[in-house]
C-alpha positions, 0 to 999 in steps of 0.5 A: 049778298055774299060777294064773290072774289074777283077773277083777275089775279094777273095784270090785264089790259083791254081796249074798247071802241065806243059807238053811239047809234053806230057812229064812232064815239071814242075809246076806252082803255082798261088796266087791271093789276094786283097790288098787295092783296088788292086789285087796282082797276083803271079805266080811261074813257076818251070821248069824241066823234058822236059824243062831246070831246072829253076824258074821264078816268076812273079807278077802283081798289078792290079787296081780292078776298071778297071782291068788295070795293076799298076805294073809288075815285073819278077825275075828268079832263086833264086833271089828275086830281079826283073830283069825286072819291069814295073810301070804304074803311072797314076798321072804322066802319065808315064810308067817306064821300068826297066831292070837291071840298065837301066831305061826308061820312056814313056807317059802313054796314055791309060790303059795297061795290063801286061801278068798276068792282061791280063789273069785275064781280060779274066776271066772278059770277060768270066764272062761278056759274061756268064751274058749276056747269062743268060739274053738272051731272056729278052728284055732290053732297056739298054742291052749291045751290042753283044760282039765282036768275036775279042778283043784287049788289050794294053801291053807295047810291043804292042797291043794283039788281042784276038780272041774268038774261039768255046767253048771247054771242059777241064777235063769235064768242059765247057770252053771259048777259046781265041786265042792270037796274036801275040804269038799264045797262047791259053787260056781256061777259065771256062764258069761257075763261078769262071771262072778259067783258066783251060788250057794255051797253049803257044809256046816256043823255045822247042815247045808248053808248056801246063799248065793244072789246077789241079782241086783237089786243093781248089780255096780259100786258108787260109790267111796264104797261101796268106801271102806267096805270097811275095813282088811284083816281076814277065814281060816276055821278050818274046811276051807280054801276055805270062806267064812263057814262058821258054827260051832256055839257053846257054849251052856253 
């Protein structure tokens, strides 16, 4: 798979409302900021209401040129210390996974995505597709081949296949719809720039959890907001490519 450079190159912030079966289930806040040739994405999910109360913080560092992940981590609750980390070392040619005190490495044979970089990669795919559509009708010798209806991306847990579905509409905005498997998640990306993630639907132990973008919030934030993104922390233990998926908690 040839990756596509991620779309955002300026600071962005997005807020989402989480619902489960039509009932309020929490909030999710995204901060995206460039940092020395990389893009840092921080996602904080606060579960409540229809879901057991809890917090999850995910953070990804992405190479701007390729869109591939350089590092990914996840923390839960009030702890800022990641309980899971993945580091992609191109120079050493290794992938290092850390969970608690355990650490393991394996060869890095190709570019990898993580759950967050995968979603930004889909933003880039939508941007590329939209640019191709705008040029339709113009004959060019070096024009790219028609985009496939099914894409694939490599994650640590395995390969994710992405199927492009018929377009839809979210809150009056035209969206490109992607279906991810395994996992069964749906991703709705805004057709027009800035190609925001308008809607995310993800299976969980409690049923499909939906994240809907709050359109009233500005997409570009002041630098003082971006600096609150914090250090790299943030890997979802469930199927790779899922964002902030709540897990059933032991009540005993």
